[in-house]
PyMOL CGO cylinders between C-alpha atoms (Angstrom):
from pymol import cmd
from pymol.cgo import CYLINDER

trace = [
    CYLINDER, -9.56, 7.59, 7.89, -6.93, 8.25, 5.67, 0.3, 1, 1, 1, 1, 1, 1,
    CYLINDER, -6.93, 8.25, 5.67, -4.85, 11.64, 5.10, 0.3, 1, 1, 1, 1, 1, 1,
    CYLINDER, -4.85, 11.64, 5.10, -1.78, 10.93, 2.21, 0.3, 1, 1, 1, 1, 1, 1,
    CYLINDER, -1.78, 10.93, 2.21, -0.48, 12.04, -0.22, 0.3, 1, 1, 1, 1, 1, 1,
    CYLINDER, -0.48, 12.04, -0.22, -0.82, 8.97, -2.74, 0.3, 1, 1, 1, 1, 1, 1,
    CYLINDER, -0.82, 8.97, -2.74, 1.56, 8.06, -5.53, 0.3, 1, 1, 1, 1, 1, 1,
    CYLINDER, 1.56, 8.06, -5.53, -0.37, 4.74, -7.86, 0.3, 1, 1, 1, 1, 1, 1,
    CYLINDER, -0.37, 4.74, -7.86, 2.96, 3.28, -11.09, 0.3, 1, 1, 1, 1, 1, 1,
    CYLINDER, 2.96, 3.28, -11.09, 0.90, 1.68, -13.48, 0.3, 1, 1, 1, 1, 1, 1,
    CYLINDER, 0.90, 1.68, -13.48, 3.65, 1.04, -15.33, 0.3, 1, 1, 1, 1, 1, 1,
    CYLINDER, 3.65, 1.04, -15.33, 4.38, -2.21, -12.23, 0.3, 1, 1, 1, 1, 1, 1,
    CYLINDER, 4.38, -2.21, -12.23, 2.97, -5.45, -12.86, 0.3, 1, 1, 1, 1, 1, 1,
    CYLINDER, 2.97, -5.45, -12.86, 1.23, -5.65, -9.84, 0.3, 1, 1, 1, 1, 1, 1,
    CYLINDER, 1.23, -5.65, -9.84, 0.54, -1.87, -9.73, 0.3, 1, 1, 1, 1, 1, 1,
    CYLINDER, 0.54, -1.87, -9.73, 2.91, -0.24, -6.78, 0.3, 1, 1, 1, 1, 1, 1,
    CYLINDER, 2.91, -0.24, -6.78, 1.11, 2.58, -5.29, 0.3, 1, 1, 1, 1, 1, 1,
    CYLINDER, 1.11, 2.58, -5.29, 2.70, 4.09, -1.96, 0.3, 1, 1, 1, 1, 1, 1,
    CYLINDER, 2.70, 4.09, -1.96, 0.71, 6.58, 0.74, 0.3, 1, 1, 1, 1, 1, 1,
    CYLINDER, 0.71, 6.58, 0.74, 2.94, 9.17, 2.59, 0.3, 1, 1, 1, 1, 1, 1,
    CYLINDER, 2.94, 9.17, 2.59, 0.93, 9.88, 5.59, 0.3, 1, 1, 1, 1, 1, 1,
    CYLINDER, 0.93, 9.88, 5.59, 0.35, 13.72, 6.18, 0.3, 1, 1, 1, 1, 1, 1,
    CYLINDER, 0.35, 13.72, 6.18, -1.01, 12.81, 10.22, 0.3, 1, 1, 1, 1, 1, 1,
    CYLINDER, -1.01, 12.81, 10.22, -2.12, 10.56, 12.00, 0.3, 1, 1, 1, 1, 1, 1,
    CYLINDER, -2.12, 10.56, 12.00, 0.89, 7.77, 14.02, 0.3, 1, 1, 1, 1, 1, 1,
    CYLINDER, 0.89, 7.77, 14.02, 2.81, 7.24, 10.59, 0.3, 1, 1, 1, 1, 1, 1,
    CYLINDER, 2.81, 7.24, 10.59, 2.88, 10.95, 10.20, 0.3, 1, 1, 1, 1, 1, 1,
    CYLINDER, 2.88, 10.95, 10.20, 5.87, 11.67, 7.61, 0.3, 1, 1, 1, 1, 1, 1,
    CYLINDER, 5.87, 11.67, 7.61, 6.49, 7.76, 6.85, 0.3, 1, 1, 1, 1, 1, 1,
    CYLINDER, 6.49, 7.76, 6.85, 5.64, 5.65, 3.04, 0.3, 1, 1, 1, 1, 1, 1,
    CYLINDER, 5.64, 5.65, 3.04, 3.39, 2.75, 3.40, 0.3, 1, 1, 1, 1, 1, 1,
    CYLINDER, 3.39, 2.75, 3.40, 4.12, 1.27, 0.50, 0.3, 1, 1, 1, 1, 1, 1,
    CYLINDER, 4.12, 1.27, 0.50, 1.99, -1.32, -1.32, 0.3, 1, 1, 1, 1, 1, 1,
    CYLINDER, 1.99, -1.32, -1.32, 0.24, -3.49, -4.84, 0.3, 1, 1, 1, 1, 1, 1,
    CYLINDER, 0.24, -3.49, -4.84, -2.61, -2.78, -6.24, 0.3, 1, 1, 1, 1, 1, 1,
    CYLINDER, -2.61, -2.78, -6.24, -4.19, -4.78, -9.18, 0.3, 1, 1, 1, 1, 1, 1,
    CYLINDER, -4.19, -4.78, -9.18, -8.13, -4.39, -11.17, 0.3, 1, 1, 1, 1, 1, 1,
    CYLINDER, -8.13, -4.39, -11.17, -9.87, -7.58, -11.81, 0.3, 1, 1, 1, 1, 1, 1,
    CYLINDER, -9.87, -7.58, -11.81, -12.88, -6.01, -13.80, 0.3, 1, 1, 1, 1, 1, 1,
    CYLINDER, -12.88, -6.01, -13.80, -14.94, -3.14, -11.59, 0.3, 1, 1, 1, 1, 1, 1,
    CYLINDER, -14.94, -3.14, -11.59, -13.16, -5.01, -8.29, 0.3, 1, 1, 1, 1, 1, 1,
    CYLINDER, -13.16, -5.01, -8.29, -9.57, -3.91, -7.43, 0.3, 1, 1, 1, 1, 1, 1,
    CYLINDER, -9.57, -3.91, -7.43, -7.61, -5.25, -4.19, 0.3, 1, 1, 1, 1, 1, 1,
    CYLINDER, -7.61, -5.25, -4.19, -4.58, -4.47, -2.40, 0.3, 1, 1, 1, 1, 1, 1,
    CYLINDER, -4.58, -4.47, -2.40, -2.31, -5.28, 0.05, 0.3, 1, 1, 1, 1, 1, 1,
    CYLINDER, -2.31, -5.28, 0.05, -0.15, -2.62, 2.16, 0.3, 1, 1, 1, 1, 1, 1,
    CYLINDER, -0.15, -2.62, 2.16, 2.61, -2.75, 3.62, 0.3, 1, 1, 1, 1, 1, 1,
    CYLINDER, 2.61, -2.75, 3.62, 3.22, -1.30, 7.30, 0.3, 1, 1, 1, 1, 1, 1,
    CYLINDER, 3.22, -1.30, 7.30, 4.28, 1.72, 7.35, 0.3, 1, 1, 1, 1, 1, 1,
    CYLINDER, 4.28, 1.72, 7.35, 8.31, 2.29, 6.91, 0.3, 1, 1, 1, 1, 1, 1,
    CYLINDER, 8.31, 2.29, 6.91, 8.21, -1.47, 5.80, 0.3, 1, 1, 1, 1, 1, 1,
    CYLINDER, 8.21, -1.47, 5.80, 9.72, -2.93, 2.18, 0.3, 1, 1, 1, 1, 1, 1,
    CYLINDER, 9.72, -2.93, 2.18, 6.78, -3.34, 0.02, 0.3, 1, 1, 1, 1, 1, 1,
    CYLINDER, 6.78, -3.34, 0.02, 5.02, -6.56, -0.94, 0.3, 1, 1, 1, 1, 1, 1,
    CYLINDER, 5.02, -6.56, -0.94, 6.04, -9.01, -3.65, 0.3, 1, 1, 1, 1, 1, 1,
    CYLINDER, 6.04, -9.01, -3.65, 2.24, -10.47, -3.85, 0.3, 1, 1, 1, 1, 1, 1,
    CYLINDER, 2.24, -10.47, -3.85, -0.90, -10.45, -2.90, 0.3, 1, 1, 1, 1, 1, 1,
    CYLINDER, -0.90, -10.45, -2.90, -0.45, -12.94, 0.31, 0.3, 1, 1, 1, 1, 1, 1,
    CYLINDER, -0.45, -12.94, 0.31, 0.10, -11.63, 4.11, 0.3, 1, 1, 1, 1, 1, 1,
    CYLINDER, 0.10, -11.63, 4.11, 0.95, -13.67, 7.77, 0.3, 1, 1, 1, 1, 1, 1,
    CYLINDER, 0.95, -13.67, 7.77, -2.16, -12.63, 10.42, 0.3, 1, 1, 1, 1, 1, 1,
    CYLINDER, -2.16, -12.63, 10.42, -0.25, -10.09, 12.54, 0.3, 1, 1, 1, 1, 1, 1,
    CYLINDER, -0.25, -10.09, 12.54, 2.38, -8.70, 9.77, 0.3, 1, 1, 1, 1, 1, 1,
    CYLINDER, 2.38, -8.70, 9.77, 0.79, -5.33, 10.52, 0.3, 1, 1, 1, 1, 1, 1,
    CYLINDER, 0.79, -5.33, 10.52, 0.28, -4.23, 7.34, 0.3, 1, 1, 1, 1, 1, 1,
    CYLINDER, 0.28, -4.23, 7.34, -3.40, -3.73, 6.00, 0.3, 1, 1, 1, 1, 1, 1,
]
cmd.load_cgo(trace, "trace")
């Protein structure tokens, strides 16, 4: 489970999403990502906590994102 405060900036393209982790190993750290809606589907690309926001919907295997 994820215990975090969530912030979404819907004015950006793609939308920006930030999690402030409230518990667990990343407690107190911000995890940055991007998201987009396609019809009823949503997709996310998240960096590891403390890393830069992804610029696009891709990542290398083992990059540590979600």
